[in-house]
C-alpha positions in Angstrom: -21.5 89.8 67.2 -21.0 93.6 67.4 -19.3 93.6 64.0 -22.1 91.5 62.5 -24.8 93.9 63.8 -22.8 96.9 62.6 -22.5 95.3 59.2 -26.2 94.7 58.9 -26.9 98.3 59.8 -24.4 99.6 57.3 -25.8 97.4 54.6 -29.2 99.0 55.2 -27.6 102.5 55.2 -25.9 101.6 52.0 -29.2 100.8 50.3 -30.6 104.2 51.5 -27.4 105.9 50.1 -27.9 104.3 46.7 -31.4 105.8 46.6 -30.0 109.2 47.6 -27.2 108.9 45.0 -29.8 108.4 42.2 -31.7 111.4 43.4 -28.6 113.6 43.5 -27.2 111.9 40.3 -23.8 111.2 41.9 -21.9 107.9 42.1 -23.0 105.8 45.0 -19.4 104.8 45.9 -18.8 108.5 46.7 -21.5 108.4 49.4 -20.2 105.0 50.6 -16.7 106.6 51.0 -18.2 109.4 53.2 -20.0 106.8 55.2 -16.8 104.9 55.7 -15.1 108.1 57.1 -18.1 108.6 59.4 -17.6 105.0 60.7 -14.0 105.8 61.6 -15.3 108.3 64.3 -18.1 106.2 65.7 -17.3 105.6 69.4 -17.0 101.9 70.3 -16.7 100.7 66.8 -14.8 97.4 66.8 -11.1 97.3 65.7 -10.5 94.3 63.4 -7.7 92.9 61.3 -8.3 90.9 58.2 -5.9 88.3 56.7 -4.3 89.9 53.6 -4.7 86.8 51.4 -8.4 86.5 52.4 -9.0 90.2 51.7 -7.7 89.9 48.1 -9.6 86.6 47.3 -12.8 87.6 49.1 -13.3 91.1 47.7 -11.4 91.2 44.4 -12.1 87.9 42.8 -15.9 88.1 42.5 -15.9 91.8 41.6 -13.3 91.3 38.9 -15.0 88.3 37.4 -18.3 90.2 37.3 -16.7 93.1 35.4 -14.7 90.8 33.1 -17.8 88.7 32.2 -19.4 91.8 30.7 -16.4 93.0 28.8 -16.7 93.4 25.0 -13.9 91.8 23.1 -14.9 93.9 20.1 -14.4 97.1 22.1 -11.1 95.8 23.5 -9.8 95.2 20.0 -11.2 98.5 18.6 -9.7 100.7 21.2 -6.6 98.7 22.0 -4.2 101.6 21.5 -5.9 103.8 24.1 -6.4 100.9 26.4 -2.7 100.0 26.3 -1.7 103.7 26.9 -4.1 103.8 29.9 -4.0 100.3 31.4 -0.2 100.0 31.1 1.2 103.5 30.5 -0.9 105.5 32.9 -0.5 102.9 35.7 3.3 102.8 35.3 3.6 106.6 35.0 1.4 107.1 38.1 3.3 104.5 40.0 6.7 106.0 39.3 5.5 109.6 40.2 3.9 108.5 43.4 6.8 106.3 44.3 9.2 109.2 43.9 7.0 111.3 46.2 6.8 108.5 48.8 10.6 108.0 48.7 11.5 111.7 48.9 8.7 113.0 51.2 8.0 110.1 53.5 11.4 108.3 53.4 9.9 105.0 52.3 12.2 102.3 51.0 12.2 102.2 47.2 10.2 98.9 47.1 7.6 100.2 49.6 7.3 103.4 47.7 6.6 101.5 44.5 4.0 99.4 46.3 2.3 102.6 47.3 2.3 103.8 43.7 0.8 100.5 42.5 -1.9 100.6 45.2 -3.2 104.0 44.2 -2.6 103.8 40.4 -5.6 101.8 39.1 -8.9 103.8 38.7 -12.2 102.0 39.1 -14.9 102.6 36.4 -17.8 101.7 38.7 -18.2 105.2 40.1 -17.8 106.9 36.7 -20.2 104.5 35.0 -23.0 105.4 37.4 -23.0 108.9 36.1 -21.8 108.5 32.5 -24.7 106.1 31.7 -27.2 108.9 32.6 -25.7 111.3 30.1 -25.2 108.9 27.2 -21.6 110.1 26.5 -19.8 108.7 23.4 -19.6 105.0 23.6 -15.9 105.2 22.8 -15.2 106.9 26.1 -17.3 104.5 28.3 -15.8 101.5 26.5 -12.3 102.8 27.1 -12.9 103.6 30.8 -14.5 100.2 31.4 -11.7 98.3 29.6 -9.1 100.3 31.4 -10.7 99.5 34.7 -10.5 95.8 34.0 -6.9 95.7 32.6 -5.2 98.2 34.8 -5.9 96.1 37.9 -3.7 93.4 36.4 -0.8 95.8 35.7 -1.0 97.5 39.1 -1.3 94.3 41.1 1.6 92.7 39.2 3.8 95.7 40.2 2.4 95.6 43.7 3.1 91.9 44.1 6.7 92.2 42.9 7.4 95.3 45.0 5.9 93.8 48.2 8.0 90.7 47.7 11.1 92.9 47.3 10.2 95.0 50.3 10.0 92.0 52.6 13.1 90.4 51.1 11.6 87.4 49.3 12.4 88.7 45.8 15.1 90.9 44.3 13.9 93.5 41.8 16.5 92.4 39.3 14.9 89.0 39.3 11.5 90.3 38.4 11.5 89.6 34.7 10.9 85.8 34.9 8.1 86.5 37.4 6.5 89.0 35.0 6.7 86.5 32.1 5.2 83.7 34.2 2.5 86.0 35.5 1.4 87.1 32.0 1.8 84.1 29.6 1.1 81.4 32.2 -1.9 83.3 33.6 -3.5 83.6 30.2 -3.1 79.9 29.5 -4.3 78.9 32.9 -7.3 81.2 32.8 -8.4 79.7 29.4 -8.0 76.2 30.7 -9.9 76.9 33.9 -12.7 78.5 31.9 -13.1 75.5 29.6 -13.1 73.1 32.5 -15.7 75.2 34.4 -18.0 75.1 31.3 -18.0 71.3 31.5 -19.2 71.5 35.1 -21.7 74.3 34.9 -23.6 73.0 31.9 -24.4 69.8 33.8 -26.0 71.5 36.7 -29.7 72.4 36.2 -30.6 73.7 39.7 -30.2 77.5 39.7 -29.1 77.7 43.4 -26.5 74.9 43.0 -25.2 76.5 39.8 -24.7 79.9 41.5 -22.9 78.3 44.4 -20.6 76.4 42.1 -19.8 79.6 40.2 -18.7 81.4 43.3 -16.7 78.4 44.5 -15.1 78.1 41.1 -14.2 81.8 41.1 -12.4 81.6 44.5 -10.8 78.3 43.5 -9.3 79.8 40.3 -8.0 82.8 42.3 -6.4 80.6 45.0 -4.9 78.0 42.6 -3.4 80.8 40.4 -1.9 82.5 43.5 -0.5 79.2 44.8 1.1 78.5 41.4 2.8 81.9 41.4 0.6 83.2 38.5 -1.2 86.5 38.4 -4.6 85.8 39.9 -6.0 89.0 38.3 -5.0 88.0 34.7 -6.2 84.5 35.3 -9.6 85.6 36.6 -10.0 88.0 33.7 -9.2 85.4 31.0 -11.3 82.8 32.9 -14.4 85.1 32.9 -14.0 86.1 29.3 -13.7 82.4 28.3 -16.9 81.6 30.1 -18.8 84.6 28.9 -18.3 83.6 25.2 -19.9 80.2 25.6 -21.9 79.8 28.8 -25.0 81.9 27.8 -25.8 79.3 25.1 -25.5 76.4 27.5 -27.5 77.8 30.4 -31.2 77.9 30.8 -33.0 81.3 31.0 -34.1 80.5 34.6 -30.5 79.9 35.7 -29.2 82.9 33.9 -31.8 85.3 35.4 -31.2 83.9 38.9 -27.4 84.0 38.5 -27.2 87.6 37.3 -29.4 88.8 40.2 -27.2 87.1 42.8 -24.0 88.4 41.3 -25.3 91.9 41.2 -26.3 91.8 44.9 -23.0 90.1 45.9 -20.9 92.8 44.2 -22.8 95.5 45.9 -22.4 93.9 49.3 -18.7 93.4 48.8 -18.3 97.1 47.9 -20.1 98.1 51.1 -18.1 95.7 53.3 -14.8 96.9 51.8 -15.6 100.5 52.8 -16.7 99.3 56.2 -13.4 97.6 56.8 -11.5 100.5 55.4 -13.2 102.8 57.9 -12.3 100.6 60.8 -8.7 100.3 59.5 -8.4 104.1 59.2 -9.4 104.7 62.7 -6.8 102.4 64.2 -4.2 103.9 61.9 -5.0 107.5 62.9 -4.8 106.3 66.5 -1.3 104.9 66.0 -0.1 108.0 64.2 -0.2 110.2 67.2 1.7 113.4 67.9 3.9 115.1 65.3 3.8 112.0 63.1 0.1 112.4 62.6 0.3 115.8 60.9 3.1 114.6 58.6 1.1 111.5 57.7 -2.0 113.6 56.8 0.1 116.0 54.7 1.7 113.1 52.9 -1.7 111.6 52.2 -3.0 114.9 50.8 0.1 115.2 48.6 -0.3 111.7 47.2 -4.0 112.5 46.4 -3.0 115.6 44.5 -0.2 113.8 42.7 -2.5 111.0 41.6 -5.1 113.4 40.2 -2.6 115.6 38.4 -0.5 112.6 37.0 -3.5 111.1 35.3 -4.6 114.4 33.8 -1.1 115.0 32.5 -0.7 111.6 31.0 -4.1 111.5 29.3 -3.6 115.0 27.8 -0.1 114.1 26.7 -1.0 110.9 24.9 -4.0 112.5 23.2 -1.8 115.4 22.0 0.7 112.9 20.6 -2.0 110.8 18.8 -3.6 113.9 17.3 -0.2 115.2 16.1 0.5 112.0 14.3 -3.0 112.0 12.9 -2.8 115.5 11.4 -2.0 114.1 7.9 -4.7 111.4 8.0 -8.0 111.6 6.1 -10.9 113.6 7.6 -12.7 110.4 8.6 -9.6 109.1 10.4 -9.1 112.4 12.2 -12.7 112.2 13.3 -12.0 108.9 15.0 -9.0 110.3 16.8 -9.4 111.1 20.5 -10.4 114.7 21.3 -9.3 117.0 24.1 -12.9 117.1 25.4 -12.7 113.4 25.7 -9.2 113.6 27.3 -10.6 115.9 30.0 -13.4 113.5 30.8 -11.2 110.4 30.8 -8.6 112.2 32.9 -11.1 113.3 35.4 -12.7 109.8 35.6 -9.9 108.6 37.8 -11.8 107.7 40.9 -10.2 104.9 42.9 -12.3 102.3 44.5 -12.5 98.7 45.8 -9.1 97.5 44.4 -7.2 100.3 46.0 -9.0 99.8 49.3 -8.5 96.0 49.5 -4.9 95.9 48.3 -4.0 98.5 50.9 -5.6 96.4 53.6 -3.8 93.4 52.3 -0.3 94.8 53.1 1.4 92.6 55.7 1.3 93.9 59.2 5.1 94.3 59.4 5.4 96.0 56.0 7.7 99.1 56.0 5.6 102.3 56.3 2.3 100.4 56.3 0.3 102.9 58.3 1.1 106.0 56.2 0.7 103.9 53.0 -2.8 102.7 54.1 -3.8 106.2 55.2 -2.6 107.6 51.8 -4.6 105.0 50.0 -7.7 105.8 52.0 -7.2 109.5 51.3 -6.9 108.8 47.5 -10.1 106.7 47.5 -12.0 109.2 49.5 -10.6 112.3 47.8 -11.1 111.0 44.2 -14.6 109.7 44.9 -15.7 112.9 46.6 -13.9 115.5 44.6 -14.1 113.9 41.1 -17.2 111.9 41.7 -19.3 114.7 43.0 -18.1 117.1 40.3 -18.5 114.7 37.4 -22.1 115.7 36.6 -21.3 119.5 36.3 -18.3 118.6 34.2 -20.4 116.6 31.8 -22.8 119.5 31.5 -19.9 121.8 30.8 -18.3 119.5 28.2 -21.8 119.1 26.5 -21.2 115.8 24.6 -23.7 114.9 22.0 -26.0 112.1 23.2 -24.7 108.8 22.0 -27.3 106.4 20.7 -25.0 103.8 19.0 -25.8 101.1 21.5 -29.6 101.8 21.2 -29.3 101.5 17.4 -27.5 98.2 17.7 -30.1 96.9 20.1 -33.0 98.0 17.8 -31.4 96.4 14.7 -30.6 93.2 16.5 -34.1 93.0 17.9 -35.7 93.3 14.5 -33.3 90.6 13.1 -34.2 88.1 15.8 -37.9 88.7 15.5 -37.6 88.2 11.7 -35.7 84.9 12.0 -38.5 83.6 14.3 -41.1 84.6 11.7 -39.1 82.9 9.0 -39.0 79.6 11.0 -42.8 79.8 11.8 -43.7 80.6 8.2 -43.7 76.9 7.4 -46.1 76.1 10.2 -49.8 76.1 9.3 -51.6 75.2 12.6 -53.8 77.6 14.5 -51.3 77.8 17.3 -48.6 78.8 14.9 -50.8 81.6 13.5 -51.2 83.0 17.0 -47.5 82.9 17.7 -46.7 84.5 14.4 -49.1 87.3 15.2 -47.3 87.8 18.5 -43.9 88.0 16.8 -45.2 90.3 14.1 -46.5 92.7 16.8 -43.1 92.6 18.6 -41.2 93.2 15.3 -43.4 96.3 14.7 -42.4 97.6 18.1 -38.7 96.9 17.4 -38.9 98.7 14.1 -40.3 101.8 15.7 -38.6 102.1 19.1 -39.0 105.9 19.1 -42.7 105.8 18.5 -44.6 105.8 21.9 -47.7 104.5 20.1 -45.9 101.4 18.8 -46.9 99.3 21.9 -49.2 96.7 20.6 -52.8 95.9 21.6 -51.6 92.4 22.2 -49.0 93.4 24.9 -51.4 95.9 26.5 -54.1 93.2 26.9 -51.6 90.7 28.3 -50.2 93.2 30.9 -53.8 94.2 31.8 -54.7 90.6 32.3 -51.5 89.9 34.3 -52.4 92.7 36.7 -55.7 91.0 37.3 -54.0 87.6 37.7 -51.8 89.0 40.4 -54.8 90.4 42.3 -56.7 87.1 42.1 -53.6 85.2 43.2 -53.3 87.4 46.3 -57.0 86.7 47.0 -56.5 82.9 46.8 -53.6 83.0 49.3 -55.4 85.5 51.6 -58.6 83.3 51.9 -56.6 80.1 52.4 -57.5 78.5 49.1 -53.8 77.9 48.3 -50.7 77.8 50.4 -47.4 79.7 50.0 -45.7 77.0 47.9 -48.4 77.1 45.3 -48.5 80.8 45.5 -44.8 81.3 44.8 -44.8 78.8 41.9 -47.7 80.7 40.2 -46.1 84.0 41.0 -43.0 82.9 39.2 -45.0 81.9 36.1 -46.7 85.3 36.1 -43.4 87.0 36.4 -42.1 85.3 33.3 -45.2 86.2 31.4 -44.8 89.8 32.4 -41.2 89.9 31.3 -42.3 88.4 27.9 -45.1 90.9 27.5 -43.3 94.0 28.5 -42.1 95.9 25.3 -38.6 97.4 25.1 -37.5 96.0 28.4 -40.1 97.8 30.5 -41.4 95.4 33.1 -44.1 97.5 34.7 -47.6 96.1 34.2 -50.4 98.4 33.1 -52.7 99.2 36.0 -55.5 100.5 33.8 -56.8 99.8 30.4 
């Protein structure tokens, strides 16, 4: 009960921290990391242990699916070279360098040192995106960081899985090649098949709540089945999510889609908070066990790993950018313009904050794993250090780099909005009824707004009137419930109808009703 009460309190604190992070313009995971450290020193905080398999399935599966669902296949293909060099090359390079430090400095067995390297290797784009979106940096950089964040988890966790099995004696490193082939090829096939089967189920469920429950259950089921079959659960989930994302939106109703997106966003936020809570509790027990002389050595080792992780990424990114630009020196001017820049390399290299995956995978180490305590402490130091040092300094760095404001996505949205308005007008042009004339007028007004998104005066009289009327509708609805004319069930049904009307009437995605006219 104490843990439950503590969790509720921390969830509320996390909500307050997100508001503070927006005010300070820093990533909210950075503040969560600091809160997790504070938790480690709270007297009387419970000491808990979580099953490793449960930790991976509970925290990683939904978060990974949420990220993979929003992944752009177009961007993955367009920036495939940079993604391979980061998601594969940077992870392997960081793993090797950290493993060498762990072997030499902490005396870890080779397999355990490799596991440490794999744990701290994959960056998380969530923290970086929170700041990058405010500055509208070049889309190429944000797409690469988000794609890397998705794919590097698969690389790191595959190395982690093999090294952990080798460390506890269930697999020899020389026998790892068949495991890798099964984990890659088999996982891709399984993820696609699971996705196609899931679509058959989801499209037959109309109730929004039931559909959301089935989605969560399906996500956990895919992870568990893939793990039981010896596949890579990460790769399977990624392919599963991408398969669903390409088809499901056309087969789901708007009501289910809006409801589902809201639930998933909240669930991912809660999982991030709980992961930092658990990490704080784990860190306290680890520090307690590392008493005496061993404690100082463990902290020194953790600080060294943090420094090595930061430097290794900067070196790798700067190195591959230099190589690409050297090979591109004889290309045309247009091709050289598309080549990565050293300003971009600085940003990508510094956006190496570690997050949820590193936390959970460290917690998931078996209790009898060689060197578990110093490994988990080092992982916690890397997460905390990168989120605080890099996350807090990202905004000043962006101001220093002074990228031109990227509007490519805004242009794509504007062009697509005009196109979909025009196709609606084309369909309605053959209709001659009075109702069709009113609907055509509405679409004409919305198209004019879409064609002039930069013009503040483009908001139509039609939308202004509707929003003004909606505000009065809400006031009247409140009066009807207050005086007992209607009950809560009728109130909420009408409230939902007004909400949809407001969404439809709000131009350019602004859902705030006008209070005056």
